[in-house]
MDAnalysis code that builds the backbone (N, CA, C; Angstrom):
import MDAnalysis as mda
import numpy as np

u = mda.Universe.empty(390, n_residues=130, atom_resindex=np.repeat(np.arange(130), 3), trajectory=True)
u.add_TopologyAttr("name", ["N", "CA", "C"] * 130)
u.add_TopologyAttr("resid", np.arange(1, 131))
u.add_TopologyAttr("resname", ["UNK", "UNK", "UNK", "UNK", "UNK", "UNK", "UNK", "UNK", "UNK", "UNK", "UNK", "UNK", "UNK", "UNK", "UNK", "UNK", "UNK", "UNK", "UNK", "UNK", "UNK", "UNK", "UNK", "UNK", "UNK", "UNK", "UNK", "UNK", "UNK", "UNK", "UNK", "UNK", "UNK", "UNK", "UNK", "UNK", "UNK", "UNK", "UNK", "UNK", "UNK", "UNK", "UNK", "UNK", "UNK", "UNK", "UNK", "UNK", "UNK", "UNK", "UNK", "UNK", "UNK", "UNK", "UNK", "UNK", "UNK", "UNK", "UNK", "UNK", "UNK", "UNK", "UNK", "UNK", "UNK", "UNK", "UNK", "UNK", "UNK", "UNK", "UNK", "UNK", "UNK", "UNK", "UNK", "UNK", "UNK", "UNK", "UNK", "UNK", "UNK", "UNK", "UNK", "UNK", "UNK", "UNK", "UNK", "UNK", "UNK", "UNK", "UNK", "UNK", "UNK", "UNK", "UNK", "UNK", "UNK", "UNK", "UNK", "UNK", "UNK", "UNK", "UNK", "UNK", "UNK", "UNK", "UNK", "UNK", "UNK", "UNK", "UNK", "UNK", "UNK", "UNK", "UNK", "UNK", "UNK", "UNK", "UNK", "UNK", "UNK", "UNK", "UNK", "UNK", "UNK", "UNK", "UNK", "UNK", "UNK", "UNK"])
u.atoms.positions = np.array([
    [67.901, 53.434, -53.568],
    [67.465, 52.981, -52.266],
    [68.307, 53.647, -51.181],
    [67.669, 54.046, -50.097],
    [68.421, 54.683, -49.010],
    [69.355, 53.689, -48.315],
    [70.440, 54.218, -47.793],
    [71.410, 53.412, -47.057],
    [71.437, 53.906, -45.623],
    [71.409, 52.970, -44.676],
    [71.410, 53.341, -43.269],
    [72.315, 52.442, -42.457],
    [72.446, 52.784, -41.188],
    [73.294, 52.038, -40.262],
    [72.419, 51.279, -39.274],
    [72.711, 50.002, -39.095],
    [71.964, 49.173, -38.148],
    [72.334, 49.598, -36.731],
    [71.333, 50.020, -35.969],
    [71.536, 50.467, -34.592],
    [71.261, 49.352, -33.580],
    [70.313, 48.454, -33.934],
    [69.880, 47.430, -32.983],
    [69.320, 46.248, -33.764],
    [69.512, 45.044, -33.258],
    [68.957, 43.840, -33.872],
    [67.942, 43.244, -32.902],
    [66.721, 42.979, -33.403],
    [65.638, 42.386, -32.601],
    [65.063, 41.203, -33.366],
    [65.486, 39.995, -33.046],
    [65.029, 38.765, -33.697],
    [65.157, 38.884, -35.218],
    [64.028, 38.937, -35.937],
    [64.053, 39.013, -37.399],
    [64.029, 40.451, -37.913],
    [64.156, 41.418, -37.022],
    [64.064, 42.824, -37.393],
    [65.329, 43.573, -36.987],
    [65.546, 44.700, -37.642],
    [66.651, 45.588, -37.274],
    [66.124, 47.010, -37.192],
    [66.719, 47.797, -36.318],
    [66.426, 49.222, -36.243],
    [67.541, 49.913, -37.012],
    [67.168, 50.630, -38.062],
    [68.138, 51.260, -38.957],
    [68.015, 52.770, -38.854],
    [69.145, 53.440, -38.731],
    [69.208, 54.900, -38.703],
    [69.596, 55.372, -40.098],
    [68.755, 56.230, -40.674],
    [68.970, 56.709, -42.040],
    [69.041, 58.226, -42.027],
    [70.027, 58.769, -42.735],
    [70.094, 60.223, -42.871],
    [68.998, 60.669, -43.816],
    [68.400, 61.805, -43.501],
    [67.315, 62.342, -44.320],
    [67.810, 62.588, -45.733],
    [67.063, 62.119, -46.698],
    [67.431, 62.195, -48.108],
    [66.610, 63.273, -48.809],
    [67.009, 63.582, -50.030],
    [66.217, 64.500, -50.843],
    [64.843, 63.907, -51.133],
    [64.780, 62.561, -51.197],
    [63.498, 61.926, -51.503],
    [62.468, 62.137, -50.398],
    [62.927, 62.537, -49.205],
    [61.989, 62.806, -48.119],
    [61.157, 64.051, -48.432],
    [61.669, 64.896, -49.301],
    [60.949, 66.110, -49.652],
    [60.769, 67.015, -48.456],
    [59.595, 67.521, -48.294],
    [59.285, 68.438, -47.205],
    [58.480, 67.755, -46.111],
    [58.645, 66.468, -45.957],
    [57.869, 65.689, -44.984],
    [58.130, 66.153, -43.552],
    [59.393, 66.252, -43.158],
    [59.815, 66.683, -41.819],
    [59.318, 65.768, -40.708],
    [58.941, 64.519, -41.032],
    [58.471, 63.588, -40.001],
    [59.553, 63.321, -38.965],
    [60.806, 63.348, -39.380],
    [61.918, 63.097, -38.444],
    [62.004, 64.190, -37.384],
    [61.637, 65.407, -37.744],
    [61.782, 66.536, -36.835],
    [60.804, 66.483, -35.671],
    [59.733, 65.710, -35.810],
    [58.746, 65.601, -34.740],
    [59.405, 65.066, -33.473],
    [60.359, 64.179, -33.637],
    [61.051, 63.584, -32.500],
    [62.285, 64.364, -32.097],
    [62.498, 65.533, -32.696],
    [63.635, 66.361, -32.338],
    [64.857, 66.103, -33.188],
    [64.817, 65.087, -34.040],
    [65.941, 64.801, -34.908],
    [65.742, 65.539, -36.220],
    [66.759, 66.232, -36.652],
    [66.641, 66.979, -37.893],
    [67.208, 66.192, -39.061],
    [68.289, 65.483, -38.854],
    [68.989, 64.843, -39.960],
    [68.769, 63.339, -40.074],
    [68.349, 62.669, -39.018],
    [68.248, 61.213, -39.067],
    [66.855, 60.724, -38.696],
    [66.470, 59.625, -39.350],
    [65.228, 58.923, -39.033],
    [65.592, 57.494, -38.662],
    [64.813, 56.878, -37.801],
    [65.023, 55.469, -37.495],
    [63.834, 54.671, -37.994],
    [64.113, 53.517, -38.575],
    [63.089, 52.647, -39.125],
    [63.235, 51.249, -38.558],
    [62.108, 50.599, -38.332],
    [62.135, 49.175, -38.013],
    [62.011, 48.448, -39.340],
    [62.987, 47.605, -39.652],
    [63.029, 46.912, -40.938],
    [63.121, 45.407, -40.732],
    [62.629, 44.666, -41.715],
    [62.829, 43.229, -41.740],
    [64.298, 42.986, -42.061],
    [64.940, 42.110, -41.306],
    [66.367, 41.834, -41.502],
    [66.524, 40.794, -42.611],
    [66.424, 41.242, -43.861],
    [66.497, 40.345, -45.010],
    [67.899, 39.940, -45.392],
    [68.914, 40.513, -44.760],
    [70.304, 40.218, -45.135],
    [71.140, 39.771, -43.944],
    [70.480, 39.430, -42.843],
    [71.168, 38.968, -41.626],
    [72.272, 39.933, -41.189],
    [71.943, 41.200, -41.146],
    [72.920, 42.227, -40.771],
    [73.100, 42.273, -39.260],
    [74.191, 42.878, -38.838],
    [74.538, 43.021, -37.428],
    [74.641, 44.507, -37.086],
    [74.713, 44.817, -35.806],
    [74.838, 46.203, -35.350],
    [76.091, 46.822, -35.970],
    [75.932, 48.030, -36.528],
    [77.040, 48.755, -37.137],
    [77.147, 48.574, -38.638],
    [76.459, 47.571, -39.206],
    [76.508, 47.348, -40.654],
    [75.789, 48.467, -41.402],
    [76.296, 48.788, -42.579],
    [75.611, 49.691, -43.500],
    [74.719, 48.819, -44.375],
    [73.418, 49.123, -44.420],
    [72.487, 48.305, -45.196],
    [71.696, 49.159, -46.173],
    [71.282, 48.511, -47.256],
    [70.423, 49.137, -48.247],
    [68.983, 48.819, -47.859],
    [68.162, 49.844, -47.726],
    [66.780, 49.676, -47.272],
    [65.832, 49.836, -48.453],
    [64.918, 48.882, -48.588],
    [63.953, 48.905, -49.682],
    [62.543, 49.027, -49.111],
    [61.794, 49.977, -49.638],
    [60.392, 50.152, -49.255],
    [59.562, 49.950, -50.512],
    [58.737, 48.903, -50.515],
    [57.891, 48.656, -51.675],
    [56.819, 49.734, -51.762],
    [56.579, 50.229, -52.964],
    [55.617, 51.312, -53.174],
    [54.222, 50.914, -52.698],
    [53.814, 49.690, -53.017],
    [52.479, 49.232, -52.627],
    [52.341, 49.195, -51.102],
    [53.358, 48.690, -50.432],
    [53.334, 48.619, -48.968],
    [53.312, 50.011, -48.356],
    [54.078, 50.930, -48.947],
    [54.121, 52.307, -48.452],
    [52.748, 52.959, -48.562],
    [52.088, 52.783, -49.697],
    [50.769, 53.385, -49.894],
    [49.734, 52.759, -48.946],
    [49.828, 51.465, -48.752],
    [48.900, 50.779, -47.853],
    [49.092, 51.262, -46.412],
    [50.345, 51.370, -45.986],
    [50.640, 51.844, -44.627],
    [50.188, 53.289, -44.441],
    [50.375, 54.113, -45.466],
    [49.941, 55.507, -45.400],
    [48.428, 55.588, -45.239],
    [47.696, 54.761, -45.989],
    [46.242, 54.755, -45.864],
    [45.815, 54.312, -44.465],
    [46.465, 53.287, -43.939],
    [46.104, 52.795, -42.604],
    [46.363, 53.862, -41.550],
    [47.513, 54.533, -41.626],
    [47.885, 55.511, -40.595],
    [47.115, 56.831, -40.686],
    [46.766, 57.244, -41.899],
    [46.114, 58.546, -42.059],
    [44.671, 58.430, -42.539],
    [44.412, 57.526, -43.469],
    [43.085, 57.415, -44.064],
    [42.031, 56.870, -43.118],
    [42.351, 55.769, -42.440],
    [41.362, 55.161, -41.543],
    [40.948, 56.088, -40.397],
    [41.892, 56.740, -39.699],
    [41.455, 57.675, -38.656],
    [40.622, 58.838, -39.212],
    [40.972, 59.305, -40.401],
    [40.196, 60.384, -41.018],
    [38.783, 59.913, -41.341],
    [38.668, 58.698, -41.852],
    [37.341, 58.133, -42.123],
    [36.549, 58.008, -40.821],
    [37.204, 57.550, -39.748],
    [36.540, 57.456, -38.446],
    [36.054, 58.811, -37.958],
    [36.891, 59.835, -38.119],
    [36.511, 61.193, -37.710],
    [35.302, 61.683, -38.498],
    [35.357, 61.547, -39.813],
    [34.263, 62.028, -40.670],
    [32.982, 61.241, -40.401],
    [33.106, 59.929, -40.255],
    [31.941, 59.095, -39.981],
    [31.301, 59.469, -38.646],
    [32.125, 59.653, -37.621],
    [31.608, 60.032, -36.305],
    [30.927, 61.382, -36.313],
    [31.533, 62.356, -36.988],
    [30.921, 63.691, -37.079],
    [29.615, 63.607, -37.860],
    [29.617, 62.829, -38.945],
    [28.404, 62.685, -39.757],
    [27.255, 62.067, -38.984],
    [27.546, 61.038, -38.226],
    [26.503, 60.371, -37.436],
    [26.065, 61.260, -36.269],
    [27.021, 61.834, -35.562],
    [26.709, 62.646, -34.386],
    [26.055, 63.970, -34.698],
    [26.240, 64.478, -35.920],
    [25.681, 65.776, -36.292],
    [24.152, 65.763, -36.285],
    [23.570, 64.583, -36.437],
    [22.110, 64.466, -36.407],
    [21.554, 64.810, -35.028],
    [22.397, 64.675, -33.993],
    [21.953, 64.926, -32.625],
    [22.313, 66.340, -32.171],
    [23.595, 66.664, -32.140],
    [24.039, 68.015, -31.791],
    [25.516, 68.148, -32.154],
    [25.998, 69.399, -32.127],
    [27.406, 69.631, -32.467],
    [28.338, 68.982, -31.453],
    [27.982, 69.064, -30.188],
    [28.816, 68.467, -29.143],
    [28.951, 66.961, -29.311],
    [27.840, 66.314, -29.598],
    [27.869, 64.864, -29.818],
    [28.656, 64.551, -31.086],
    [28.511, 65.383, -32.104],
    [29.251, 65.180, -33.354],
    [30.752, 65.234, -33.111],
    [31.194, 66.223, -32.348],
    [32.628, 66.362, -32.047],
    [33.111, 65.171, -31.222],
    [32.353, 64.834, -30.179],
    [32.754, 63.729, -29.302],
    [32.784, 62.397, -30.053],
    [31.773, 62.144, -30.852],
    [31.710, 60.888, -31.593],
    [32.804, 60.826, -32.660],
    [33.046, 61.951, -33.324],
    [34.115, 62.000, -34.327],
    [35.473, 61.718, -33.722],
    [35.779, 62.402, -32.616],
    [37.068, 62.188, -31.948],
    [37.152, 60.781, -31.353],
    [36.023, 60.287, -30.857],
    [35.998, 58.938, -30.294],
    [36.284, 57.865, -31.337],
    [35.639, 57.980, -32.501],
    [35.888, 56.999, -33.562],
    [37.311, 57.117, -34.107],
    [37.826, 58.341, -34.170],
    [39.207, 58.518, -34.613],
    [40.165, 57.862, -33.616],
    [39.927, 58.070, -32.324],
    [40.765, 57.451, -31.293],
    [40.647, 55.923, -31.348],
    [39.454, 55.429, -31.611],
    [39.250, 53.984, -31.724],
    [40.062, 53.404, -32.882],
    [40.078, 54.090, -34.019],
    [40.867, 53.588, -35.153],
    [42.360, 53.625, -34.837],
    [42.828, 54.673, -34.145],
    [44.240, 54.701, -33.739],
    [44.543, 53.540, -32.791],
    [43.611, 53.238, -31.892],
    [43.792, 52.109, -30.982],
    [43.851, 50.784, -31.725],
    [43.003, 50.627, -32.731],
    [43.018, 49.409, -33.537],
    [44.334, 49.281, -34.302],
    [44.841, 50.392, -34.797],
    [46.128, 50.382, -35.501],
    [47.240, 49.975, -34.540],
    [47.228, 50.543, -33.343],
    [48.248, 50.214, -32.342],
    [48.158, 48.741, -31.943],
    [46.942, 48.229, -31.808],
    [46.744, 46.814, -31.485],
    [47.342, 45.930, -32.579],
    [47.064, 46.264, -33.836],
    [47.608, 45.497, -34.958],
    [49.120, 45.565, -35.010],
    [49.666, 46.725, -34.680],
    [51.120, 46.909, -34.663],
    [51.752, 46.066, -33.558],
    [51.091, 46.008, -32.411],
    [51.610, 45.262, -31.259],
    [51.731, 43.774, -31.571],
    [50.815, 43.252, -32.350],
    [50.811, 41.827, -32.662],
    [51.331, 41.530, -34.069],
    [52.170, 42.424, -34.606],
    [52.854, 42.243, -35.897],
    [51.913, 41.965, -37.065],
    [50.734, 42.543, -37.041],
    [49.807, 42.351, -38.148],
    [50.237, 43.141, -39.389],
    [51.123, 44.110, -39.221],
    [51.551, 44.940, -40.340],
    [52.987, 44.649, -40.752],
    [53.533, 43.506, -40.336],
    [54.934, 43.181, -40.623],
    [55.202, 43.122, -42.125],
    [54.195, 42.767, -42.921],
    [54.376, 42.686, -44.372],
    [54.634, 44.058, -44.989],
    [54.252, 45.109, -44.293],
    [54.399, 46.460, -44.833],
    [55.690, 47.141, -44.402],
    [56.479, 46.483, -43.576],
    [57.722, 47.095, -43.100],
    [58.753, 47.161, -44.218],
    [59.639, 48.159, -44.160],
    [60.756, 48.189, -45.107],
    [61.660, 46.978, -44.856],
    [62.482, 46.655, -45.839],
    [63.377, 45.509, -45.725],
    [64.822, 45.951, -45.887],
    [65.682, 45.487, -44.981],
    [67.125, 45.676, -45.146],
    [67.569, 44.615, -46.142],
    [67.814, 45.026, -47.403],
    [68.046, 44.082, -48.499],
    [69.450, 43.502, -48.523],
    [70.469, 44.374, -48.405],
    [71.831, 43.840, -48.465],
    [72.785, 44.715, -47.672],
    [73.840, 44.070, -47.187],
    [74.874, 44.768, -46.429],
    [75.837, 45.408, -47.424],
    [76.129, 46.698, -47.196],
    [77.082, 47.418, -48.041],
    [78.463, 47.256, -47.414],
    [79.395, 46.753, -48.166],
    [80.767, 46.528, -47.658],
    [81.540, 47.821, -47.610],
])
């Protein structure tokens, strides 16, 4: 399990900074934000950690796969569905409808995130490392 440093505490959650591990593979998701070596995660504070604590972070495989499908699969389905429906009319409508449905799914995901509908899928700070 990756080990990170608690940067911020927010009610039942903590923001944890984790150095990029070998398990990240060639993802490079951290680099999108300009950070090369560190990623920050919002985690459930399962060990009542405080700012500066070193914590062990656990990501359940099932939750990870579900979150991946929600973030990538649903918008892709929206794009394909929109293009498929719009293609019957014209290419322009197909493109617009595809992008529109994809944007709608991203909006629905953001709405669910805003109201903590995906809290069950968050990683958990399991224990404080002494």
